[in-house]
PDB file of N, CA, C and O in Angstrom:
ATOM      1  N   MET A   1      35.274 102.309 135.083  1.00  0.00           N
ATOM      2  CA  MET A   1      35.100 101.101 134.307  1.00  0.00           C
ATOM      3  C   MET A   1      34.683 101.418 132.874  1.00  0.00           C
ATOM      4  O   MET A   1      35.180 100.808 131.928  1.00  0.00           O
ATOM      5  N   LYS A   2      33.758 102.383 132.718  1.00  0.00           N
ATOM      6  CA  LYS A   2      33.268 102.699 131.384  1.00  0.00           C
ATOM      7  C   LYS A   2      34.363 103.258 130.494  1.00  0.00           C
ATOM      8  O   LYS A   2      34.366 103.014 129.287  1.00  0.00           O
ATOM      9  N   SER A   3      35.302 104.012 131.078  1.00  0.00           N
ATOM     10  CA  SER A   3      36.396 104.536 130.260  1.00  0.00           C
ATOM     11  C   SER A   3      37.293 103.402 129.772  1.00  0.00           C
ATOM     12  O   SER A   3      37.849 103.487 128.676  1.00  0.00           O
ATOM     13  N   VAL A   4      37.443 102.349 130.562  1.00  0.00           N
ATOM     14  CA  VAL A   4      38.226 101.186 130.151  1.00  0.00           C
ATOM     15  C   VAL A   4      37.519 100.478 128.993  1.00  0.00           C
ATOM     16  O   VAL A   4      38.162 100.062 128.030  1.00  0.00           O
ATOM     17  N   ILE A   5      36.219 100.345 129.089  1.00  0.00           N
ATOM     18  CA  ILE A   5      35.452  99.719 128.016  1.00  0.00           C
ATOM     19  C   ILE A   5      35.570 100.558 126.748  1.00  0.00           C
ATOM     20  O   ILE A   5      35.769 100.012 125.663  1.00  0.00           O
ATOM     21  N   ALA A   6      35.449 101.872 126.873  1.00  0.00           N
ATOM     22  CA  ALA A   6      35.585 102.762 125.712  1.00  0.00           C
ATOM     23  C   ALA A   6      36.969 102.616 125.086  1.00  0.00           C
ATOM     24  O   ALA A   6      37.098 102.550 123.864  1.00  0.00           O
ATOM     25  N   ARG A   7      37.989 102.567 125.914  1.00  0.00           N
ATOM     26  CA  ARG A   7      39.359 102.411 125.397  1.00  0.00           C
ATOM     27  C   ARG A   7      39.507 101.109 124.617  1.00  0.00           C
ATOM     28  O   ARG A   7      40.110 101.087 123.544  1.00  0.00           O
ATOM     29  N   GLU A   8      38.959 100.035 125.153  1.00  0.00           N
ATOM     30  CA  GLU A   8      39.066  98.743 124.480  1.00  0.00           C
ATOM     31  C   GLU A   8      38.284  98.731 123.163  1.00  0.00           C
ATOM     32  O   GLU A   8      38.727  98.137 122.181  1.00  0.00           O
ATOM     33  N   LEU A   9      37.138  99.379 123.145  1.00  0.00           N
ATOM     34  CA  LEU A   9      36.383  99.479 121.898  1.00  0.00           C
ATOM     35  C   LEU A   9      37.172 100.265 120.859  1.00  0.00           C
ATOM     36  O   LEU A   9      37.211  99.882 119.689  1.00  0.00           O
ATOM     37  N   ARG A  10      37.795 101.354 121.273  1.00  0.00           N
ATOM     38  CA  ARG A  10      38.606 102.163 120.352  1.00  0.00           C
ATOM     39  C   ARG A  10      39.785 101.367 119.813  1.00  0.00           C
ATOM     40  O   ARG A  10      40.165 101.527 118.653  1.00  0.00           O
ATOM     41  N   ARG A  11      40.360 100.516 120.642  1.00  0.00           N
ATOM     42  CA  ARG A  11      41.465  99.669 120.172  1.00  0.00           C
ATOM     43  C   ARG A  11      41.010  98.738 119.054  1.00  0.00           C
ATOM     44  O   ARG A  11      41.820  98.258 118.261  1.00  0.00           O
ATOM     45  N   ARG A  12      39.711  98.492 119.004  1.00  0.00           N
ATOM     46  CA  ARG A  12      39.140  97.641 117.961  1.00  0.00           C
ATOM     47  C   ARG A  12      38.550  98.486 116.824  1.00  0.00           C
ATOM     48  O   ARG A  12      37.768  97.992 116.011  1.00  0.00           O
ATOM     49  N   SER A  13      38.936  99.761 116.783  1.00  0.00           N
ATOM     50  CA  SER A  13      38.506 100.712 115.741  1.00  0.00           C
ATOM     51  C   SER A  13      36.998 100.951 115.735  1.00  0.00           C
ATOM     52  O   SER A  13      36.403 101.187 114.683  1.00  0.00           O
ATOM     53  N   ILE A  14      36.386 100.887 116.915  1.00  0.00           N
ATOM     54  CA  ILE A  14      34.958 101.166 117.035  1.00  0.00           C
ATOM     55  C   ILE A  14      34.794 102.601 117.510  1.00  0.00           C
ATOM     56  O   ILE A  14      35.423 103.018 118.482  1.00  0.00           O
ATOM     57  N   ASP A  15      33.951 103.347 116.823  1.00  0.00           N
ATOM     58  CA  ASP A  15      33.671 104.747 117.163  1.00  0.00           C
ATOM     59  C   ASP A  15      32.845 104.779 118.445  1.00  0.00           C
ATOM     60  O   ASP A  15      31.702 104.323 118.468  1.00  0.00           O
ATOM     61  N   VAL A  16      33.424 105.310 119.492  1.00  0.00           N
ATOM     62  CA  VAL A  16      32.766 105.317 120.801  1.00  0.00           C
ATOM     63  C   VAL A  16      33.063 106.634 121.507  1.00  0.00           C
ATOM     64  O   VAL A  16      34.105 107.250 121.288  1.00  0.00           O
ATOM     65  N   THR A  17      32.142 107.049 122.348  1.00  0.00           N
ATOM     66  CA  THR A  17      32.354 108.214 123.202  1.00  0.00           C
ATOM     67  C   THR A  17      31.824 107.866 124.591  1.00  0.00           C
ATOM     68  O   THR A  17      31.173 106.836 124.771  1.00  0.00           O
ATOM     69  N   THR A  18      32.097 108.709 125.555  1.00  0.00           N
ATOM     70  CA  THR A  18      31.606 108.476 126.918  1.00  0.00           C
ATOM     71  C   THR A  18      30.754 109.660 127.363  1.00  0.00           C
ATOM     72  O   THR A  18      30.824 110.743 126.782  1.00  0.00           O
ATOM     73  N   THR A  19      29.960 109.442 128.388  1.00  0.00           N
ATOM     74  CA  THR A  19      29.133 110.536 128.908  1.00  0.00           C
ATOM     75  C   THR A  19      30.006 111.689 129.389  1.00  0.00           C
ATOM     76  O   THR A  19      29.624 112.852 129.261  1.00  0.00           O
ATOM     77  N   VAL A  20      31.157 111.378 129.934  1.00  0.00           N
ATOM     78  CA  VAL A  20      32.080 112.436 130.391  1.00  0.00           C
ATOM     79  C   VAL A  20      32.556 113.265 129.203  1.00  0.00           C
ATOM     80  O   VAL A  20      32.575 114.494 129.269  1.00  0.00           O
ATOM     81  N   GLU A  21      32.938 112.597 128.123  1.00  0.00           N
ATOM     82  CA  GLU A  21      33.473 113.286 126.939  1.00  0.00           C
ATOM     83  C   GLU A  21      32.460 114.214 126.285  1.00  0.00           C
ATOM     84  O   GLU A  21      32.843 115.237 125.718  1.00  0.00           O
ATOM     85  N   VAL A  22      31.190 113.883 126.351  1.00  0.00           N
ATOM     86  CA  VAL A  22      30.162 114.718 125.716  1.00  0.00           C
ATOM     87  C   VAL A  22      29.408 115.587 126.720  1.00  0.00           C
ATOM     88  O   VAL A  22      28.396 116.197 126.375  1.00  0.00           O
ATOM     89  N   GLY A  23      29.894 115.646 127.954  1.00  0.00           N
ATOM     90  CA  GLY A  23      29.312 116.529 128.961  1.00  0.00           C
ATOM     91  C   GLY A  23      27.975 116.080 129.517  1.00  0.00           C
ATOM     92  O   GLY A  23      27.174 116.908 129.953  1.00  0.00           O
ATOM     93  N   LEU A  24      27.722 114.776 129.507  1.00  0.00           N
ATOM     94  CA  LEU A  24      26.436 114.265 129.995  1.00  0.00           C
ATOM     95  C   LEU A  24      26.532 113.522 131.324  1.00  0.00           C
ATOM     96  O   LEU A  24      25.525 113.006 131.808  1.00  0.00           O
ATOM     97  N   ARG A  25      27.702 113.456 131.914  1.00  0.00           N
ATOM     98  CA  ARG A  25      27.908 112.647 133.128  1.00  0.00           C
ATOM     99  C   ARG A  25      26.917 112.979 134.242  1.00  0.00           C
ATOM    100  O   ARG A  25      26.436 112.077 134.929  1.00  0.00           O
ATOM    101  N   THR A  26      26.614 114.238 134.423  1.00  0.00           N
ATOM    102  CA  THR A  26      25.715 114.632 135.512  1.00  0.00           C
ATOM    103  C   THR A  26      24.308 114.951 135.015  1.00  0.00           C
ATOM    104  O   THR A  26      23.473 115.441 135.776  1.00  0.00           O
ATOM    105  N   GLN A  27      24.048 114.676 133.744  1.00  0.00           N
ATOM    106  CA  GLN A  27      22.731 114.973 133.179  1.00  0.00           C
ATOM    107  C   GLN A  27      21.743 113.847 133.474  1.00  0.00           C
ATOM    108  O   GLN A  27      22.127 112.741 133.854  1.00  0.00           O
ATOM    109  N   SER A  28      20.483 114.154 133.293  1.00  0.00           N
ATOM    110  CA  SER A  28      19.415 113.187 133.569  1.00  0.00           C
ATOM    111  C   SER A  28      19.439 112.032 132.568  1.00  0.00           C
ATOM    112  O   SER A  28      20.030 112.130 131.492  1.00  0.00           O
ATOM    113  N   ASP A  29      18.790 110.949 132.946  1.00  0.00           N
ATOM    114  CA  ASP A  29      18.652 109.811 132.037  1.00  0.00           C
ATOM    115  C   ASP A  29      17.929 110.233 130.768  1.00  0.00           C
ATOM    116  O   ASP A  29      18.272 109.785 129.674  1.00  0.00           O
ATOM    117  N   LYS A  30      16.928 111.096 130.913  1.00  0.00           N
ATOM    118  CA  LYS A  30      16.184 111.573 129.745  1.00  0.00           C
ATOM    119  C   LYS A  30      17.105 112.334 128.795  1.00  0.00           C
ATOM    120  O   LYS A  30      17.002 112.168 127.580  1.00  0.00           O
ATOM    121  N   ALA A  31      17.996 113.158 129.321  1.00  0.00           N
ATOM    122  CA  ALA A  31      18.947 113.888 128.483  1.00  0.00           C
ATOM    123  C   ALA A  31      19.883 112.919 127.769  1.00  0.00           C
ATOM    124  O   ALA A  31      20.214 113.118 126.600  1.00  0.00           O
ATOM    125  N   GLN A  32      20.305 111.881 128.467  1.00  0.00           N
ATOM    126  CA  GLN A  32      21.181 110.891 127.842  1.00  0.00           C
ATOM    127  C   GLN A  32      20.435 110.101 126.764  1.00  0.00           C
ATOM    128  O   GLN A  32      21.004 109.803 125.714  1.00  0.00           O
ATOM    129  N   LEU A  33      19.189 109.766 127.009  1.00  0.00           N
ATOM    130  CA  LEU A  33      18.385 109.073 126.008  1.00  0.00           C
ATOM    131  C   LEU A  33      18.195 109.963 124.782  1.00  0.00           C
ATOM    132  O   LEU A  33      18.303 109.490 123.651  1.00  0.00           O
ATOM    133  N   ASN A  34      17.916 111.237 124.998  1.00  0.00           N
ATOM    134  CA  ASN A  34      17.779 112.178 123.878  1.00  0.00           C
ATOM    135  C   ASN A  34      19.067 112.242 123.072  1.00  0.00           C
ATOM    136  O   ASN A  34      19.026 112.288 121.843  1.00  0.00           O
ATOM    137  N   PHE A  35      20.204 112.247 123.746  1.00  0.00           N
ATOM    138  CA  PHE A  35      21.499 112.307 123.058  1.00  0.00           C
ATOM    139  C   PHE A  35      21.695 111.088 122.153  1.00  0.00           C
ATOM    140  O   PHE A  35      22.064 111.240 120.988  1.00  0.00           O
ATOM    141  N   ILE A  36      21.454 109.891 122.673  1.00  0.00           N
ATOM    142  CA  ILE A  36      21.702 108.715 121.834  1.00  0.00           C
ATOM    143  C   ILE A  36      20.730 108.660 120.660  1.00  0.00           C
ATOM    144  O   ILE A  36      21.075 108.154 119.592  1.00  0.00           O
ATOM    145  N   CYS A  37      19.527 109.172 120.849  1.00  0.00           N
ATOM    146  CA  CYS A  37      18.565 109.203 119.741  1.00  0.00           C
ATOM    147  C   CYS A  37      19.021 110.197 118.671  1.00  0.00           C
ATOM    148  O   CYS A  37      18.979 109.884 117.481  1.00  0.00           O
ATOM    149  N   GLN A  38      19.451 111.379 119.078  1.00  0.00           N
ATOM    150  CA  GLN A  38      19.895 112.399 118.127  1.00  0.00           C
ATOM    151  C   GLN A  38      21.175 111.995 117.405  1.00  0.00           C
ATOM    152  O   GLN A  38      21.311 112.215 116.201  1.00  0.00           O
ATOM    153  N   GLU A  39      22.101 111.411 118.137  1.00  0.00           N
ATOM    154  CA  GLU A  39      23.412 111.067 117.576  1.00  0.00           C
ATOM    155  C   GLU A  39      23.469 109.655 116.997  1.00  0.00           C
ATOM    156  O   GLU A  39      24.479 109.259 116.414  1.00  0.00           O
ATOM    157  N   GLN A  40      22.378 108.895 117.160  1.00  0.00           N
ATOM    158  CA  GLN A  40      22.309 107.509 116.683  1.00  0.00           C
ATOM    159  C   GLN A  40      23.462 106.674 117.229  1.00  0.00           C
ATOM    160  O   GLN A  40      24.198 106.038 116.475  1.00  0.00           O
ATOM    161  N   ARG A  41      23.605 106.688 118.554  1.00  0.00           N
ATOM    162  CA  ARG A  41      24.641 105.925 119.239  1.00  0.00           C
ATOM    163  C   ARG A  41      23.994 104.920 120.188  1.00  0.00           C
ATOM    164  O   ARG A  41      22.958 105.199 120.791  1.00  0.00           O
ATOM    165  N   VAL A  42      24.603 103.776 120.310  1.00  0.00           N
ATOM    166  CA  VAL A  42      24.178 102.766 121.271  1.00  0.00           C
ATOM    167  C   VAL A  42      24.778 103.142 122.621  1.00  0.00           C
ATOM    168  O   VAL A  42      25.918 103.600 122.690  1.00  0.00           O
ATOM    169  N   LEU A  43      24.021 102.951 123.686  1.00  0.00           N
ATOM    170  CA  LEU A  43      24.481 103.305 125.023  1.00  0.00           C
ATOM    171  C   LEU A  43      24.754 102.044 125.838  1.00  0.00           C
ATOM    172  O   LEU A  43      23.936 101.125 125.865  1.00  0.00           O
ATOM    173  N   PHE A  44      25.911 102.008 126.502  1.00  0.00           N
ATOM    174  CA  PHE A  44      26.224 100.955 127.467  1.00  0.00           C
ATOM    175  C   PHE A  44      25.917 101.525 128.844  1.00  0.00           C
ATOM    176  O   PHE A  44      26.384 102.612 129.183  1.00  0.00           O
ATOM    177  N   THR A  45      25.144 100.807 129.633  1.00  0.00           N
ATOM    178  CA  THR A  45      24.787 101.308 130.956  1.00  0.00           C
ATOM    179  C   THR A  45      24.743 100.181 131.978  1.00  0.00           C
ATOM    180  O   THR A  45      24.590  99.005 131.646  1.00  0.00           O
ATOM    181  N   GLN A  46      24.883 100.584 133.221  1.00  0.00           N
ATOM    182  CA  GLN A  46      24.696  99.679 134.354  1.00  0.00           C
ATOM    183  C   GLN A  46      23.606 100.242 135.271  1.00  0.00           C
ATOM    184  O   GLN A  46      23.516  99.879 136.444  1.00  0.00           O
ATOM    185  N   ASP A  47      22.792 101.123 134.719  1.00  0.00           N
ATOM    186  CA  ASP A  47      21.787 101.872 135.472  1.00  0.00           C
ATOM    187  C   ASP A  47      20.391 101.291 135.229  1.00  0.00           C
ATOM    188  O   ASP A  47      19.853 101.403 134.127  1.00  0.00           O
ATOM    189  N   ASP A  48      19.807 100.672 136.258  1.00  0.00           N
ATOM    190  CA  ASP A  48      18.468 100.098 136.153  1.00  0.00           C
ATOM    191  C   ASP A  48      17.420 101.160 135.817  1.00  0.00           C
ATOM    192  O   ASP A  48      16.502 100.901 135.040  1.00  0.00           O
ATOM    193  N   ASP A  49      17.555 102.353 136.401  1.00  0.00           N
ATOM    194  CA  ASP A  49      16.597 103.424 136.147  1.00  0.00           C
ATOM    195  C   ASP A  49      16.583 103.829 134.676  1.00  0.00           C
ATOM    196  O   ASP A  49      15.528 104.130 134.116  1.00  0.00           O
ATOM    197  N   PHE A  50      17.766 103.834 134.054  1.00  0.00           N
ATOM    198  CA  PHE A  50      17.829 104.193 132.641  1.00  0.00           C
ATOM    199  C   PHE A  50      17.031 103.194 131.801  1.00  0.00           C
ATOM    200  O   PHE A  50      16.325 103.582 130.870  1.00  0.00           O
ATOM    201  N   LEU A  51      17.144 101.926 132.130  1.00  0.00           N
ATOM    202  CA  LEU A  51      16.385 100.910 131.395  1.00  0.00           C
ATOM    203  C   LEU A  51      14.886 101.148 131.504  1.00  0.00           C
ATOM    204  O   LEU A  51      14.154 100.988 130.527  1.00  0.00           O
ATOM    205  N   ARG A  52      14.437 101.528 132.677  1.00  0.00           N
ATOM    206  CA  ARG A  52      13.014 101.782 132.886  1.00  0.00           C
ATOM    207  C   ARG A  52      12.548 102.940 132.003  1.00  0.00           C
ATOM    208  O   ARG A  52      11.512 102.841 131.345  1.00  0.00           O
ATOM    209  N   ILE A  53      13.301 104.025 131.987  1.00  0.00           N
ATOM    210  CA  ILE A  53      12.933 105.187 131.173  1.00  0.00           C
ATOM    211  C   ILE A  53      12.978 104.840 129.688  1.00  0.00           C
ATOM    212  O   ILE A  53      12.073 105.200 128.936  1.00  0.00           O
ATOM    213  N   ALA A  54      14.021 104.147 129.271  1.00  0.00           N
ATOM    214  CA  ALA A  54      14.179 103.797 127.856  1.00  0.00           C
ATOM    215  C   ALA A  54      13.125 102.802 127.388  1.00  0.00           C
ATOM    216  O   ALA A  54      12.843 102.716 126.193  1.00  0.00           O
ATOM    217  N   SER A  55      12.539 102.048 128.317  1.00  0.00           N
ATOM    218  CA  SER A  55      11.559 101.037 127.925  1.00  0.00           C
ATOM    219  C   SER A  55      10.250 101.646 127.421  1.00  0.00           C
ATOM    220  O   SER A  55       9.429 100.941 126.834  1.00  0.00           O
ATOM    221  N   PHE A  56      10.051 102.928 127.641  1.00  0.00           N
ATOM    222  CA  PHE A  56       8.827 103.581 127.182  1.00  0.00           C
ATOM    223  C   PHE A  56       8.848 103.889 125.689  1.00  0.00           C
ATOM    224  O   PHE A  56       7.833 104.298 125.125  1.00  0.00           O
ATOM    225  N   THR A  57       9.993 103.696 125.048  1.00  0.00           N
ATOM    226  CA  THR A  57      10.103 103.947 123.610  1.00  0.00           C
ATOM    227  C   THR A  57      11.048 102.929 122.974  1.00  0.00           C
ATOM    228  O   THR A  57      11.977 102.433 123.611  1.00  0.00           O
ATOM    229  N   SER A  58      10.794 102.641 121.736  1.00  0.00           N
ATOM    230  CA  SER A  58      11.734 101.793 120.997  1.00  0.00           C
ATOM    231  C   SER A  58      12.469 102.649 119.963  1.00  0.00           C
ATOM    232  O   SER A  58      13.182 102.129 119.105  1.00  0.00           O
ATOM    233  N   ASN A  59      12.288 103.941 120.057  1.00  0.00           N
ATOM    234  CA  ASN A  59      12.873 104.877 119.106  1.00  0.00           C
ATOM    235  C   ASN A  59      14.276 105.296 119.558  1.00  0.00           C
ATOM    236  O   ASN A  59      14.548 106.480 119.755  1.00  0.00           O
ATOM    237  N   HIS A  60      15.145 104.324 119.716  1.00  0.00           N
ATOM    238  CA  HIS A  60      16.542 104.584 120.040  1.00  0.00           C
ATOM    239  C   HIS A  60      17.393 103.536 119.339  1.00  0.00           C
ATOM    240  O   HIS A  60      16.892 102.469 118.984  1.00  0.00           O
ATOM    241  N   PRO A  61      18.692 103.831 119.133  1.00  0.00           N
ATOM    242  CA  PRO A  61      19.533 102.905 118.372  1.00  0.00           C
ATOM    243  C   PRO A  61      19.926 101.641 119.131  1.00  0.00           C
ATOM    244  O   PRO A  61      20.368 100.670 118.516  1.00  0.00           O
ATOM    245  N   GLY A  62      19.778 101.634 120.430  1.00  0.00           N
ATOM    246  CA  GLY A  62      20.066 100.427 121.195  1.00  0.00           C
ATOM    247  C   GLY A  62      20.701 100.720 122.542  1.00  0.00           C
ATOM    248  O   GLY A  62      21.311 101.768 122.752  1.00  0.00           O
ATOM    249  N   ILE A  63      20.542  99.766 123.444  1.00  0.00           N
ATOM    250  CA  ILE A  63      21.086  99.883 124.793  1.00  0.00           C
ATOM    251  C   ILE A  63      21.717  98.551 125.161  1.00  0.00           C
ATOM    252  O   ILE A  63      21.102  97.496 125.004  1.00  0.00           O
ATOM    253  N   VAL A  64      22.937  98.608 125.647  1.00  0.00           N
ATOM    254  CA  VAL A  64      23.627  97.424 126.152  1.00  0.00           C
ATOM    255  C   VAL A  64      23.650  97.575 127.667  1.00  0.00           C
ATOM    256  O   VAL A  64      24.137  98.580 128.185  1.00  0.00           O
ATOM    257  N   TYR A  65      23.130  96.591 128.371  1.00  0.00           N
ATOM    258  CA  TYR A  65      23.021  96.668 129.827  1.00  0.00           C
ATOM    259  C   TYR A  65      23.791  95.539 130.492  1.00  0.00           C
ATOM    260  O   TYR A  65      23.760  94.392 130.047  1.00  0.00           O
ATOM    261  N   CYS A  66      24.474  95.888 131.553  1.00  0.00           N
ATOM    262  CA  CYS A  66      25.158  94.907 132.390  1.00  0.00           C
ATOM    263  C   CYS A  66      24.983  95.354 133.835  1.00  0.00           C
ATOM    264  O   CYS A  66      25.429  96.439 134.209  1.00  0.00           O
ATOM    265  N   LYS A  67      24.342  94.531 134.643  1.00  0.00           N
ATOM    266  CA  LYS A  67      24.125  94.882 136.049  1.00  0.00           C
ATOM    267  C   LYS A  67      25.472  95.076 136.742  1.00  0.00           C
ATOM    268  O   LYS A  67      26.368  94.238 136.646  1.00  0.00           O
ATOM    269  N   GLN A  68      25.586  96.190 137.434  1.00  0.00           N
ATOM    270  CA  GLN A  68      26.836  96.547 138.096  1.00  0.00           C
ATOM    271  C   GLN A  68      27.258  95.480 139.101  1.00  0.00           C
ATOM    272  O   GLN A  68      26.453  94.990 139.893  1.00  0.00           O
ATOM    273  N   GLY A  69      28.547  95.134 139.047  1.00  0.00           N
ATOM    274  CA  GLY A  69      29.113  94.182 139.991  1.00  0.00           C
ATOM    275  C   GLY A  69      28.935  92.723 139.612  1.00  0.00           C
ATOM    276  O   GLY A  69      29.361  91.840 140.357  1.00  0.00           O
ATOM    277  N   THR A  70      28.319  92.451 138.477  1.00  0.00           N
ATOM    278  CA  THR A  70      28.075  91.060 138.106  1.00  0.00           C
ATOM    279  C   THR A  70      29.125  90.486 137.167  1.00  0.00           C
ATOM    280  O   THR A  70      29.220  89.268 137.016  1.00  0.00           O
ATOM    281  N   ARG A  71      29.918  91.352 136.531  1.00  0.00           N
ATOM    282  CA  ARG A  71      30.937  90.893 135.588  1.00  0.00           C
ATOM    283  C   ARG A  71      32.180  91.760 135.690  1.00  0.00           C
ATOM    284  O   ARG A  71      32.105  92.951 135.989  1.00  0.00           O
ATOM    285  N   SER A  72      33.309  91.147 135.439  1.00  0.00           N
ATOM    286  CA  SER A  72      34.562  91.898 135.390  1.00  0.00           C
ATOM    287  C   SER A  72      34.673  92.569 134.026  1.00  0.00           C
ATOM    288  O   SER A  72      33.909  92.255 133.113  1.00  0.00           O
ATOM    289  N   ILE A  73      35.619  93.487 133.887  1.00  0.00           N
ATOM    290  CA  ILE A  73      35.838  94.129 132.589  1.00  0.00           C
ATOM    291  C   ILE A  73      36.159  93.075 131.538  1.00  0.00           C
ATOM    292  O   ILE A  73      35.682  93.161 130.406  1.00  0.00           O
ATOM    293  N   GLY A  74      36.964  92.079 131.903  1.00  0.00           N
ATOM    294  CA  GLY A  74      37.295  91.011 130.978  1.00  0.00           C
ATOM    295  C   GLY A  74      36.071  90.243 130.509  1.00  0.00           C
ATOM    296  O   GLY A  74      35.958  89.914 129.329  1.00  0.00           O
ATOM    297  N   GLN A  75      35.160  89.958 131.420  1.00  0.00           N
ATOM    298  CA  GLN A  75      33.934  89.252 131.053  1.00  0.00           C
ATOM    299  C   GLN A  75      33.056  90.120 130.150  1.00  0.00           C
ATOM    300  O   GLN A  75      32.477  89.627 129.182  1.00  0.00           O
ATOM    301  N   ILE A  76      32.961  91.394 130.465  1.00  0.00           N
ATOM    302  CA  ILE A  76      32.190  92.303 129.618  1.00  0.00           C
ATOM    303  C   ILE A  76      32.799  92.329 128.224  1.00  0.00           C
ATOM    304  O   ILE A  76      32.082  92.316 127.224  1.00  0.00           O
ATOM    305  N   GLY A  77      34.112  92.364 128.165  1.00  0.00           N
ATOM    306  CA  GLY A  77      34.800  92.382 126.867  1.00  0.00           C
ATOM    307  C   GLY A  77      34.486  91.157 126.044  1.00  0.00           C
ATOM    308  O   GLY A  77      34.263  91.260 124.838  1.00  0.00           O
ATOM    309  N   VAL A  78      34.467  90.006 126.672  1.00  0.00           N
ATOM    310  CA  VAL A  78      34.174  88.761 125.960  1.00  0.00           C
ATOM    311  C   VAL A  78      32.720  88.731 125.512  1.00  0.00           C
ATOM    312  O   VAL A  78      32.425  88.315 124.392  1.00  0.00           O
ATOM    313  N   GLU A  79      31.813  89.166 126.373  1.00  0.00           N
ATOM    314  CA  GLU A  79      30.389  89.068 126.080  1.00  0.00           C
ATOM    315  C   GLU A  79      29.899  90.155 125.137  1.00  0.00           C
ATOM    316  O   GLU A  79      29.060  89.890 124.276  1.00  0.00           O
ATOM    317  N   TYR A  80      30.408  91.374 125.284  1.00  0.00           N
ATOM    318  CA  TYR A  80      29.825  92.499 124.553  1.00  0.00           C
ATOM    319  C   TYR A  80      30.724  93.039 123.446  1.00  0.00           C
ATOM    320  O   TYR A  80      30.235  93.657 122.500  1.00  0.00           O
ATOM    321  N   LEU A  81      32.012  92.816 123.553  1.00  0.00           N
ATOM    322  CA  LEU A  81      32.902  93.394 122.556  1.00  0.00           C
ATOM    323  C   LEU A  81      33.196  92.343 121.531  1.00  0.00           C
ATOM    324  O   LEU A  81      33.934  92.598 120.579  1.00  0.00           O
TER     325      LEU A  81
END
């Protein structure tokens, strides 16, 4: 699903990458949080645990959250893109 969202963002000329593309797919939430802070990128997630970890700091560029299974790709596109 995330690759579809990334593709749609790119179609709109938005600079986006995925955890797979940057080698973070199997890394910890802390590693992913460190990456977005260093690279100044907003993260889209469906991971409740990530939100909990990220809530301990406001020193990140932003997080977009959508609970898994609650919206279709089309709905996410309308709401977030």
